[in-house]
Each structure stands twice: as structure tokens, then as C-alpha cells.
PAKOL-721184 format. One record per residue (C-alpha): residue number from 1; z, x, y. Coordinates in pm, whole numbers, always signed. Each point is the difference from the previous one (the first is absolute). Layout:
pt nupa=NUM z=Z x=X y=Y
...
//
This chain:
pt nupa=1 z=+7550 x=+9411 y=+16268
pt nupa=2 z=-185 x=+302 y=-127
pt nupa=3 z=+29 x=+90 y=-367
pt nupa=4 z=+46 x=+371 y=+50
pt nupa=5 z=+96 x=+266 y=+250
pt nupa=6 z=-342 x=+149 y=+64
pt nupa=7 z=-169 x=-6 y=+344
pt nupa=8 z=-190 x=-321 y=+73
pt nupa=9 z=-349 x=+88 y=+124
pt nupa=10 z=-169 x=-302 y=+157
pt nupa=11 z=-363 x=+100 y=+14
pt nupa=12 z=-244 x=+185 y=-225
pt nupa=13 z=-85 x=+361 y=+64
pt nupa=14 z=-279 x=+52 y=+257
pt nupa=15 z=-348 x=+69 y=-137
pt nupa=16 z=-75 x=+357 y=-97
pt nupa=17 z=-206 x=+222 y=+226
pt nupa=18 z=-367 x=-66 y=-42
pt nupa=19 z=+48 x=-371 y=-80
pt nupa=20 z=-262 x=-219 y=+167
pt nupa=21 z=+242 x=-239 y=+169
pt nupa=22 z=-277 x=-197 y=+167
pt nupa=23 z=-166 x=-86 y=-327
pt nupa=24 z=+313 x=-48 y=-212
pt nupa=25 z=-13 x=-326 y=-191
pt nupa=26 z=+232 x=-174 y=-243
pt nupa=27 z=-93 x=+65 y=-364
pt nupa=28 z=-128 x=-283 y=-210
pt nupa=29 z=+124 x=-144 y=-330
pt nupa=30 z=-170 x=-180 y=-284
pt nupa=31 z=+18 x=-382 y=+12
pt nupa=32 z=+301 x=-137 y=-185
pt nupa=33 z=+202 x=+322 y=+37
pt nupa=34 z=+372 x=-56 y=+55
pt nupa=35 z=+132 x=+104 y=+338
pt nupa=36 z=+287 x=+199 y=-153
pt nupa=37 z=+58 x=+119 y=-355
pt nupa=38 z=+308 x=+196 y=-105
pt nupa=39 z=+12 x=+129 y=-358
pt nupa=40 z=+333 x=+131 y=-132
pt nupa=41 z=+88 x=+117 y=+353
pt nupa=42 z=+311 x=+215 y=+16
pt nupa=43 z=+158 x=+193 y=+285
pt nupa=44 z=+313 x=+213 y=+0
pt nupa=45 z=+208 x=+155 y=+279
pt nupa=46 z=+199 x=+277 y=-162
pt nupa=47 z=+199 x=-167 y=-277
pt nupa=48 z=-56 x=-349 y=+141
pt nupa=49 z=-275 x=-212 y=-150
pt nupa=50 z=-118 x=-218 y=+289
pt nupa=51 z=-292 x=-166 y=-182
pt nupa=52 z=-11 x=-34 y=-378
pt nupa=53 z=-306 x=-89 y=-210
pt nupa=54 z=-141 x=-241 y=+259
pt nupa=55 z=-310 x=-198 y=-106
pt nupa=56 z=-145 x=-216 y=+274
pt nupa=57 z=-330 x=-162 y=+96
pt nupa=58 z=-62 x=-164 y=+338
pt nupa=59 z=-314 x=-213 y=+17
pt nupa=60 z=-235 x=+32 y=+295
pt nupa=61 z=+78 x=-258 y=+268
pt nupa=62 z=+351 x=-96 y=-110
pt nupa=63 z=+335 x=+39 y=+175
pt nupa=64 z=+224 x=+184 y=-243
pt nupa=65 z=+372 x=+45 y=+55
pt nupa=66 z=+205 x=+285 y=-145
pt nupa=67 z=+358 x=-125 y=+17
pt nupa=68 z=+335 x=+163 y=-56
pt nupa=69 z=+321 x=+126 y=+160
pt nupa=70 z=+47 x=+332 y=+178
pt nupa=71 z=-66 x=+289 y=-233
pt nupa=72 z=-206 x=-203 y=-247
pt nupa=73 z=-300 x=+234 y=+33
pt nupa=74 z=-222 x=-223 y=+216
pt nupa=75 z=-61 x=+247 y=+282
pt nupa=76 z=-60 x=+285 y=-244
pt nupa=77 z=-263 x=-207 y=-181
pt nupa=78 z=-167 x=-89 y=+331
pt nupa=79 z=-13 x=+365 y=+104
pt nupa=80 z=-160 x=+95 y=-329
pt nupa=81 z=-275 x=-254 y=+62
pt nupa=82 z=-54 x=+119 y=+358
pt nupa=83 z=-28 x=+364 y=-126
pt nupa=84 z=+302 x=+101 y=+210
pt nupa=85 z=+166 x=+106 y=-325
pt nupa=86 z=-202 x=+199 y=-257
pt nupa=87 z=-61 x=-152 y=-342
pt nupa=88 z=-194 x=+127 y=-304
pt nupa=89 z=-361 x=-108 y=-39
pt nupa=90 z=-48 x=-336 y=-166
pt nupa=91 z=+331 x=-155 y=+101
pt nupa=92 z=-110 x=-176 y=+321
pt nupa=93 z=-338 x=-142 y=+99
pt nupa=94 z=-98 x=-187 y=+317
pt nupa=95 z=-320 x=-201 y=-36
pt nupa=96 z=-95 x=+232 y=-286
pt nupa=97 z=+68 x=+324 y=+191
pt nupa=98 z=+256 x=+237 y=-150
pt nupa=99 z=+290 x=+72 y=+237
pt nupa=100 z=+33 x=+355 y=-132
pt nupa=101 z=-366 x=+104 y=-10
pt nupa=102 z=-137 x=-205 y=+292
pt nupa=103 z=+276 x=-1 y=+262
pt nupa=104 z=-224 x=-36 y=+304
pt nupa=105 z=-204 x=-277 y=-163
pt nupa=106 z=+322 x=-189 y=-72
pt nupa=107 z=+136 x=+54 y=+351
pt nupa=108 z=-315 x=-138 y=+158
pt nupa=109 z=+62 x=-326 y=-185
pt nupa=110 z=+360 x=-39 y=+116
pt nupa=111 z=+194 x=-137 y=+292
pt nupa=112 z=+370 x=+89 y=-21
pt nupa=113 z=+301 x=-135 y=+190
pt nupa=114 z=+302 x=+210 y=-101
pt nupa=115 z=+358 x=-117 y=+14
pt nupa=116 z=+93 x=+253 y=+267
pt nupa=117 z=-122 x=-50 y=+355
pt nupa=118 z=-353 x=+136 y=+49
pt nupa=119 z=-77 x=-116 y=+357
pt nupa=120 z=+55 x=+238 y=+294
pt nupa=121 z=+223 x=-156 y=+264
pt nupa=122 z=-155 x=+217 y=+273
pt nupa=123 z=-352 x=-135 y=-58
pt nupa=124 z=-142 x=-341 y=+77
pt nupa=125 z=-88 x=-232 y=-283
pt nupa=126 z=-369 x=+76 y=+50
pt nupa=127 z=+62 x=+376 y=+2
pt nupa=128 z=+201 x=-22 y=-323
pt nupa=129 z=-280 x=-184 y=-178
pt nupa=130 z=-263 x=+235 y=+146
pt nupa=131 z=+197 x=+297 y=-133
pt nupa=132 z=-10 x=-145 y=-349
pt nupa=133 z=-371 x=-70 y=+38
pt nupa=134 z=-52 x=+374 y=+54
pt nupa=135 z=+232 x=+98 y=-285
pt nupa=136 z=-178 x=-236 y=-238
pt nupa=137 z=-340 x=+133 y=+99
pt nupa=138 z=-144 x=-310 y=+167
pt nupa=139 z=-335 x=+98 y=+151
pt nupa=140 z=+31 x=+80 y=+370
pt nupa=141 z=-263 x=-255 y=+105
pt nupa=142 z=+192 x=-277 y=-181
pt nupa=143 z=+356 x=+87 y=+98
pt nupa=144 z=+43 x=-208 y=+316
pt nupa=145 z=-133 x=-314 y=-165
pt nupa=146 z=+199 x=+52 y=-321
pt nupa=147 z=+320 x=+61 y=+199
pt nupa=148 z=-53 x=-323 y=+195
pt nupa=149 z=-74 x=-192 y=-320
pt nupa=150 z=+317 x=+129 y=-169
pt nupa=151 z=+215 x=-93 y=+299
pt nupa=152 z=-158 x=-344 y=+18
pt nupa=153 z=+61 x=-56 y=-372
pt nupa=154 z=+376 x=+36 y=+53
pt nupa=155 z=+6 x=-186 y=+333
pt nupa=156 z=+85 x=+302 y=+217
pt nupa=157 z=-301 x=+2 y=+232
pt nupa=158 z=+200 x=-110 y=+305
pt nupa=159 z=+271 x=+260 y=-67
pt nupa=160 z=-234 x=+281 y=-104
pt nupa=161 z=+41 x=+204 y=+318
pt nupa=162 z=+378 x=-16 y=+13
pt nupa=163 z=+208 x=+288 y=-134
pt nupa=164 z=+111 x=-59 y=-358
pt nupa=165 z=+362 x=+58 y=+101
pt nupa=166 z=-12 x=-333 y=+187
pt nupa=167 z=-101 x=-192 y=-316
pt nupa=168 z=+234 x=-221 y=-201
pt nupa=169 z=+70 x=+80 y=-365
pt nupa=170 z=-258 x=-249 y=-123
pt nupa=171 z=-261 x=+134 y=+241
pt nupa=172 z=+63 x=+356 y=-121
pt nupa=173 z=-62 x=-102 y=-360
pt nupa=174 z=-318 x=-182 y=+104
pt nupa=175 z=-107 x=+313 y=+189
pt nupa=176 z=+52 x=+205 y=-315
pt nupa=177 z=-205 x=-256 y=-189
pt nupa=178 z=-281 x=+47 y=+255
pt nupa=179 z=+25 x=+376 y=-51
pt nupa=180 z=-57 x=-50 y=-372
pt nupa=181 z=-284 x=-249 y=+53
pt nupa=182 z=-206 x=+205 y=+244
pt nupa=183 z=-178 x=+185 y=-281
pt nupa=184 z=-103 x=-332 y=-165
pt nupa=185 z=+176 x=+86 y=-329
pt nupa=186 z=-73 x=-174 y=-327
pt nupa=187 z=+362 x=+42 y=-109
pt nupa=188 z=+289 x=-62 y=+240
pt nupa=189 z=+332 x=+147 y=-114
pt nupa=190 z=+321 x=-116 y=+165
pt nupa=191 z=+339 x=+155 y=-73
pt nupa=192 z=+273 x=-247 y=+101
pt nupa=193 z=-205 x=-132 y=+296
pt nupa=194 z=+267 x=-237 y=+132
pt nupa=195 z=+311 x=+215 y=-37
pt nupa=196 z=+243 x=-49 y=+289
pt nupa=197 z=-183 x=-300 y=+147
pt nupa=198 z=+146 x=-342 y=+75
pt nupa=199 z=-136 x=-299 y=-197
pt nupa=200 z=-242 x=-107 y=+274
pt nupa=201 z=-146 x=+351 y=+34
pt nupa=202 z=-24 x=+32 y=-380
pt nupa=203 z=-201 x=-321 y=-18
pt nupa=204 z=-229 x=+113 y=+281
pt nupa=205 z=-76 x=+332 y=-169
pt nupa=206 z=-82 x=-173 y=-328
pt nupa=207 z=-219 x=-259 y=+170
pt nupa=208 z=-209 x=+279 y=+150
pt nupa=209 z=-21 x=+185 y=-331
pt nupa=210 z=-111 x=-321 y=-171
pt nupa=211 z=-258 x=-78 y=+271
pt nupa=212 z=-156 x=+348 y=-23
pt nupa=213 z=-8 x=-16 y=-378
pt nupa=214 z=-173 x=-338 y=+3
pt nupa=215 z=-253 x=+115 y=+259
pt nupa=216 z=-89 x=+329 y=-170
pt nupa=217 z=+74 x=-53 y=-370
pt nupa=218 z=+193 x=+328 y=-13
pt nupa=219 z=+260 x=+68 y=-267
pt nupa=220 z=+365 x=+19 y=+107
pt nupa=221 z=+268 x=+193 y=-190
pt nupa=222 z=+345 x=-50 y=+151
pt nupa=223 z=+351 x=+113 y=-88
pt nupa=224 z=+292 x=-216 y=+103
pt nupa=225 z=+348 x=-105 y=-99
pt nupa=226 z=-38 x=-336 y=+177
pt nupa=227 z=-63 x=-233 y=-292
pt nupa=228 z=-77 x=-298 y=+223
pt nupa=229 z=-290 x=+189 y=+162
pt nupa=230 z=-141 x=+102 y=-336
pt nupa=231 z=+30 x=-355 y=-131
pt nupa=232 z=-189 x=-143 y=+296
pt nupa=233 z=-271 x=+261 y=+63
pt nupa=234 z=-69 x=+195 y=-322
pt nupa=235 z=-251 x=-107 y=-264
pt nupa=236 z=+181 x=+209 y=-263
pt nupa=237 z=+315 x=+209 y=-4
pt nupa=238 z=+152 x=+275 y=-211
pt nupa=239 z=+378 x=+28 y=-21
pt nupa=240 z=+105 x=+364 y=+0
pt nupa=241 z=+343 x=+133 y=-95
pt nupa=242 z=+113 x=+358 y=-61
pt nupa=243 z=-352 x=+137 y=+3
pt nupa=244 z=-150 x=-251 y=-242
pt nupa=245 z=-191 x=-326 y=+35
pt nupa=246 z=+213 x=-261 y=-172
pt nupa=247 z=-219 x=-307 y=+45
pt nupa=248 z=-336 x=-91 y=+153
pt nupa=249 z=-188 x=-321 y=+78
pt nupa=250 z=-42 x=-266 y=+266
pt nupa=251 z=+322 x=-116 y=+166
pt nupa=252 z=-44 x=-342 y=-163
pt nupa=253 z=-53 x=+152 y=-346
pt nupa=254 z=+316 x=+207 y=+30
pt nupa=255 z=+209 x=-293 y=+123
pt nupa=256 z=-135 x=-227 y=-274
pt nupa=257 z=+75 x=+258 y=-270
pt nupa=258 z=+362 x=+30 y=+114
pt nupa=259 z=+40 x=-377 y=+23
pt nupa=260 z=-130 x=-48 y=-356
pt nupa=261 z=+220 x=+276 y=-140
pt nupa=262 z=+303 x=-158 y=+164
pt nupa=263 z=-88 x=-340 y=-143
pt nupa=264 z=-45 x=+148 y=-348
pt nupa=265 z=+348 x=+152 y=+30
pt nupa=266 z=+144 x=-336 y=+102
pt nupa=267 z=+93 x=+123 y=+347
pt nupa=268 z=+2 x=-236 y=+298
pt nupa=269 z=-116 x=+167 y=+321
pt nupa=270 z=-183 x=-104 y=+316
pt nupa=271 z=-369 x=+90 y=+17
pt nupa=272 z=-5 x=+382 y=-1
pt nupa=273 z=-115 x=+205 y=+296
pt nupa=274 z=-182 x=+331 y=-16
pt nupa=275 z=+330 x=+168 y=+82
pt nupa=276 z=+153 x=-170 y=-305
pt nupa=277 z=-287 x=+140 y=-207
pt nupa=278 z=+61 x=+349 y=+127
pt nupa=279 z=+373 x=-17 y=-64
pt nupa=280 z=-75 x=-119 y=-353
pt nupa=281 z=-242 x=+288 y=-57
pt nupa=282 z=+220 x=+268 y=+156
pt nupa=283 z=+324 x=-118 y=-157
pt nupa=284 z=+339 x=+128 y=+107
pt nupa=285 z=-145 x=+330 y=+120
pt nupa=286 z=-153 x=-161 y=+309
pt nupa=287 z=+310 x=+26 y=+217
pt nupa=288 z=+50 x=+363 y=-103
pt nupa=289 z=-343 x=+106 y=+122
pt nupa=290 z=+18 x=-12 y=+377
pt nupa=291 z=-160 x=+334 y=+75
pt nupa=292 z=+164 x=+320 y=+120
pt nupa=293 z=+182 x=+68 y=+327
pt nupa=294 z=-327 x=+148 y=+129
pt nupa=295 z=-181 x=-323 y=-94
pt nupa=296 z=+248 x=-210 y=+196
pt nupa=297 z=-19 x=+230 y=+302
pt nupa=298 z=-382 x=-7 y=-5
pt nupa=299 z=+0 x=-380 y=-23
pt nupa=300 z=+234 x=-39 y=+295
pt nupa=301 z=-199 x=+242 y=+212
pt nupa=302 z=-320 x=-191 y=-66
pt nupa=303 z=+170 x=-332 y=+68
pt nupa=304 z=+146 x=+126 y=+329
pt nupa=305 z=-342 x=+120 y=+117
pt nupa=306 z=-183 x=-323 y=-65
pt nupa=307 z=+289 x=-240 y=+48
//
């Protein structure tokens, strides 16, 4: 499901030598600052334009869905925001911090669950989360408590001391969510968080995401191609196709717009779904854009690991 053939790093770089890891604290932002702002964001791999002139604002505290098929540019856009891909200054800001000039400040504000598996099967759930606590610079004196809190938030306390390789697919995704939450991020970024999961496990993962968001007020930016999930859980969505955002709004606004346009054209259709909206926006090119062979292989590998 990735948008390009580059390696998929799952955690930020460790702090530079001389960094005071005990005193490290998340940077602040002015009141009213958007969680994410992208201004004319573009990213190219060789001759392929993965993201084209993307303008996007995600308000603090909302759940925002970036939707589209394989190869639409969703993962590339996410990686630009996380600083895993370099962008020119001024294109991406996270709570007012420039992703090019203030990489470490941006990273301290983020929790990131990548599409590829990030949990270590040879470690227990608790050890996995503790590892991320160290990587994300959680103060040593707070680590044990923060690890326990993150595991409790995703309902893995009773399974915390089992090896991750004994977990079900849904439990693995919840473990990865705990890994992202242990640093108490202000912005949680999820790249296809329910890929490869059965419907019950998908619902469970989303219920935990929603519970954490309600309890903490954090912002959630998620990519998905499951339109039903976006319709149910996202406050606003952007429909992305061939590197561009084609439409943006609340799910209800987008459905209503399509319904009214159909009525104006004299067409009789059932009440449109979000998938109908996306097919209308993408046109006939939707079925042609299914990603590359590498995309399909990556998707199946991820699904087999968590399924």
C-alpha cells in the first residue's frame, strides 16, 4: 500500500549526541494554530510526481482522513509531514513548527503508526512499548508509568508480558498504537491502521483510537482506503487521486453535494455513500490506479503479518 519504492523507516532518528534526553519536552504552539498545514506540497520520485500542489489544513483536535486508492500519494504526504521525507521550508508545518527547519521539534509532537509492521515479534508487548519510549526520548523516571498507561489505553495490560508473536492481528495493531502513544503526542498519524484485519478487529482498533482521542484531545491524521471507516470515524476527509486532493469536507457534506448534483441532472440513485463520492471525483481512472507490483506485494506482506 505504499506510494513509492523507498525504504519505510518507522521511527524518528535518535537524538543527537549532547541532547539532554532527561529534560526533553514537547515544543509548544500558539493557541488556535492548526495541527497540520501543507502549502503547495509537492514530492517527486524520479519522473513520478507522487504529490502535486497539495494544500491542506488539519484543525487541532479533529480526526482527519486522507482517502484514496493505492498509489494516490497518501503515504508520501504522511511521510512528508512526519519529516521522514525532506521537503523545502514553508511547505509543511506541524502546530506552527516548520518540518524542514525544525525537524526535532516536529518529531516530538508526533506519534506515528506506519503501514508496515513496527512491532518486534521477539519482544513482549511491554518491551516493545518501552523501546519506543526510549526512542522518543521519554524521561527515564517516567518511562515505566507511561508504558503502563499506553498499554492500558489500548486494553493490553493483561497481555503486556507475552511475546508479541503470540498476539492476534488486532492486538498487534493495538500494540503499535500503544508504541505511538507512549510519548503523549499531540498529533497521532496512522497509515492504513486496519490493513489486513477482519471486520471485528478493525472495529476494535478504531474504538481504541476514538477512546484515546476523546480522553486526550489529540489530533488524528489517518490514511485509509476503507470508506466506511472514514465515514464513521472522521470529522473531515480529503479525497486524493493521482497525487492531488480532488475534494475535501465532512463525509455528510460530500455525500449531500453528490446527491444534489445528481438531482439537478435528473438522475435517480439511492442515497450516495462516501465510496460513490470518491468514484464520482476520481472518474474512470480509479480502476486504473491500483498501485505497482511492489505496492501489492507490500500490502500482502503487511496483511499476512497482522492477519
